[in-house]
N, C-alpha and C positions, 0 to 999 in steps of 0.2 A: 798638148791638151790645155795646159795652163793658160796660154794666151787666148785660145779660142773660147775659153770659159768666161772671158770678159763679157762676151755677148749675152750669155745666160744671165749674168748678174746685171747687165745693162737692160734686161727685160725686153730684148728684141724677140720677136715671135720666131717660132721654129722654122717657118718657111723662109724667112729672111736669112736666118743663120745658115740654113742648108744651102741657100743660093750663094752665100759668101764662100762657104766651104767648097762648093763646086766651081765657083768662078776664079778662086785664087789657090794656087798650089801651095804657097807659103803665106803664113799670117803676116809676115813682114812686108808683103807686097800690097797690103791694103792701105791705101793712101787716098786723100781727097781727089787727087788728079786721076788715079786709076779707077776710082769709083765713078767719076764723071764720064770717063771713057766707056764705061760699061752701062751707061744710061740709068744709073740710080738717081732718084729724085733728090732735090736739095734737102728736103725734110728728112728723108731716110739717111742721107749722107751725114747730116748733123747728128742724128741719133747714133750712127755707127762711130763717128769720131769721138763723141762723148764717152762711148763705151770703152774706147781704147785707153782712156785715162784711169780705168778702174783697177784697183789692186786686188788680186784674187787670192793672195797668200793665206790670209786668215781663214777665209771660207774653205779653201782646199785643205788646210790643216785640220779643220773640224771634221771633215769627212775621213781623212787619213787616220785620225785618232779613234774613229768609230769602226775602223776596218773596212771602210767602203771605198772601192776604187771607182774612178770616173773615167769612162772611155768616150772620146769624141768620134764623130763620123770620120775624122781625118786620121785617127790612130790605126796603126797596122794591125793591132789586136782586135779591132772592131770586126764582128762576124761578117764574112763576105756575103753570105746569103741574105742577111738582113739589109745589106746595102742595096740589094736588087729590088726591093719592093718600092712601090710608087711614092710612099711617104715615110722614109726611114726616120727614126728618132735621131736628133742631133747629138744627144748625150745619153749614155747609159750609166746608171748607178748600179754597182755590182757588189754583192757581198757573198762570201763563201769560199770553199776550198776546191771547188770543181774546175771544170775547163769547158771551153767550147769545142765541139767535135763535129766532124763532117756527117756522121751517121745519126741524124736527129729526126725524131718522130714526135709530133704533138699528139697527145691523147686528151680528148675533151668530151664533155657530155653534160647531162642534166645535173643540177644540184640535188634532185630528188631521185637518187639512184635506187632501182628496184633490186630485189634479191636475184632476179635473172640477170640484170645488168652487172651485178657484182660477180656472178659466175662467169659471165662473158669476159669481163675485165680481167678476172683471175686467170682465165685460160689464155687469153691473147697476150696480155702484158708479161705474164710469167714466161712466155715463149721467147722473150728477149733477154733471158737471164745471162747476160755477160756484160762486161764493162765497156764494150766497143759500141754500144748503142745508147744514145742519150734520149731520155724521156722528158719532153717539154710539156708543161701544163700551167694552169693559172692559179694553182693553190686555193681554189674555191672549194666549197663543200661538195659532196657527191663524187662524181666521176673523177674530177681533178685530184682530190685528196686521195681517193682510193687507188688511183693509178700510181701516184707517187709512193704510197705505202708499199705497194707490191714491188715497185722498182727498187725501193730501199732494201727490201728483203733479198732481192736478186742481185744486188751489187751494181746496178746500172748507174751511169752518170745521170745527174738530174739537173734540170733548169726549171725554176719556178718564176713565172713572170707575174708581177703584181701591179695593181691599178692605183698605187698610192706611194708615198715616200717610204723608204726602208726603215724608218723609225716606228712604223705602224704595223700592227698585225691585224689582218682582216680576212675572215672573221676571227674574233678573239679566241674562239674555241680551237683554232689551228695553231696555237702557240707552240705546242710540242713538235708538230710537224714542221713548222718553220725552222725550228732549231735543228732538226734532223737533216732537212734539205740543205741548210747552211753548212752543216758539218760534212756533208757528203756530196754536195753539188754547188749550184749557184742560185741566188735569188737576185732577180733583175727588175729594175724599174726605169722609166724615163722621167720620173718625177723626183724633184729634190725633197729633202727632209721637210716634214710638216704638212705635206699635201695629203689631204683626206680623200678617201675613195668617194667618187661621185658617179651618178648614172652614166655620164659621158666618158669617164675614164676607163670603163670596162671594155667598150668597143675599141678604144685606142690601144688598150693592152692586147686585145686579141690580134691586132695586126702584127704585133711584135712576136706573138706566139707563132703565127703563120710564117713570118719572115725568118725566124730561126730554124724552121723545120723543113725537111725535104718533103714530108707529107703530113696530112692530118687524119687521125683516126677518130671517128665519132662512135663512141661506145653505145650511148643511149641518148636520144633527143626527142623532145616533143616537136610538133609541127612548127611551133613558134618558140624560139629560144636562143640564148646566146651562143650555144654550140653550133646551131644551124647557121647563124650569122657568120661564125668563124669559118665554117665549111664553105659558104658562098664566097667569103673573102679569099680563101685559099684558091678557089677556082679562078677568081679574078686575077690573082697574082701568079697564076700558072703552076700552082702546087697541086700535088696529087691529093685526092680525098678517098678515104676508105671508110666504110660504114659496116657496123655489125647489124645483121638482120634481127628483128624481134618478132614476138607474137603479134598477130594482126589485131588481137583484142587489147593490146597494151597501148594506150595513148602516148606513153613515154617513148615508144619506138616509132611513132608515125613519121618523125623527121628522118630517121635512118632509112626506113623503108621507102620513103619518098625519094631520097637521094639515090638509092639503088634503082628504083623504078624509072627514074628520069635519066639514068646512065650518067649521073653526076658524081657518083661514088662507086668504087669497086667493092663488091660484096666480100666481106672479110669475116671468117669465122675461126681463124687460127693465125698464129704469128707467121707461119710459113708463107702465107699469102703475100705478106709485106716483105719478108726476107728475100723471097725469090724475085719480087718486083725490082728490088734495088741491088740484087746480087750480094745481099748481106749474109746469105746462108753460110758462106764459108767462114764467117766469124763466130758461128755457134757450133756446138758439139754435133757430130754426125750421129745418126741413129745407132750405129755400131758402138760408138764411144759411150753413148748414154746407157747401153746395156751393161756396162761395167759397174754401174751403181747397184746392180742386183747381185745378191749373194749366190743365187742359184736359179735354175730354170723355173722353179715353182713360183718364186717371187715375180719373175718376169711374166709368167702366165697370169697371175692374179692382177698385176698392173694392167696387162693387156685387156683383160675382161672388164676392167673398171673404166673403159673408155666412155661408158655410160654408168651412172650411179646404180649400185645394186645392194640388196640386203645380204646379211650373212647367209640366210637360207638359200637365196638365189646362187650365191657363190659356192655353197656346199654342193648344190645340184650340178653346177657346171664343172667344178674342179674335182669333185669326188674326194675332197680332203675332209678328214674328220673335223667336226666343229672346233674342238679344243686346240687342235694343231693349226687350223685356219685362223683362229683368233690370235694365236701367237705370231703368225706370219703377218697378219694385218697390223698388229701392234708395232712390229719391226718396221713396216713400211711407213707407218705414221711417224715413228721416231725419226726416220730419215727425211720426213717432210714431203714424201711422194704422194701420200693419200691423206684424207681427213674424214672424220665422221660428220654426217650432215643429218638434217631432220628426216624423220621417217625411218630411223634405224638403218640408214643406208651409208655406204662408203663411196667416196668419189676421189678422183685424182685431184691433187692441188693445182 
C-alpha cells in the first residue's frame, strides 16, 4: 500500500489511480515506457512520474500513530464485495477493533425516525443477535444510529461508513456512539484526515455502504431521501433491497411502500425474511434453543401472548394468572431483557 499511496499524495484523481491499479499488477511495473504502451497521455504520464518521487513515510506514520489503517484497492484485505461495484474507493481509512465479514447487511433510513420506525428497527435488527452478521450503516442520526445501538446490545459486528475524515465526528451528538462502534467494530472512510462532510460526500459514502453489503434493509424512508437513493444504488449494483412496510398515513414510510409496490424491494417485517434469503438462519438459535431461556412454561406462554403489546388486564384475562403473580413473572422477563414496558400501560417483546 505504501507505494500506491504516492498517488494519493500526488493528488491524482481516484479514477486515474484506480485505472493504474487495474492496469498494473505490481507498482514497480509503472514506468514511462509502460505508461506510453497503455496509451496514457503525456500530461498524465508527467503527473504520474512526479508522484513516484513522493516520500510517504511521514504521512503514513501520522495515520499509524492515530490507530488508523489504510487499505488500498490492491491489498488482499480489501473487501471483495466492495471491489465489485462500478466505482470502488481506491483507499479506505479504517479505525476500530472489528473485522470484515461475508454476512453483511446495510440498515438505512430517515434521520427523522418515528416511534413506529423504532419498533420496526427493534424487532428486525434484534433478530440478528449473533456475532456472525455484520450491520453496516452510515452513523447518521435516526435509523442509522438506532440500528447500530441495537446491534451493539446484541453483540453484532459493526461497520460505520462516514462521509468525512476519521478525525471528525458528524453529527457531533454521535460522539459516544462513534466510540462504541470503534471499540466493537470498524469506522471506515475514503477521505483522508481533515476532510469535512459536504453534500456531495454523503452519496459517495452511500455507495460504500452498498458495496460492503450483501443486501440493504430500508427501515423507514420518505419518498425522497438519502436512504431511498441508497436503495436505488443497491439495485443498480445488483444488491438485494429489503423494505419494512409502514402505515399508509405516514409520509416517512412512503419510500418503503413505494419500493415494495414497484417490486424493487422485498417486504420485510422480521429478521427471518432476510436470514432465509441468504441461508443465514443456521447461524442463529433455533426456536427450540430459544425456549431454553424460559424458566417454565408459564413464562413461555406470557412471551408468546406478547407477540402484540398487551396491558396487564389483558394478560390476566388470557393467562388466568393472578395479577400479583403475573407482575412478578413480567418483572422476571423484563430483567432478562425479553420484554419491556411501553406507553399506555402495555408490555411488549423487546
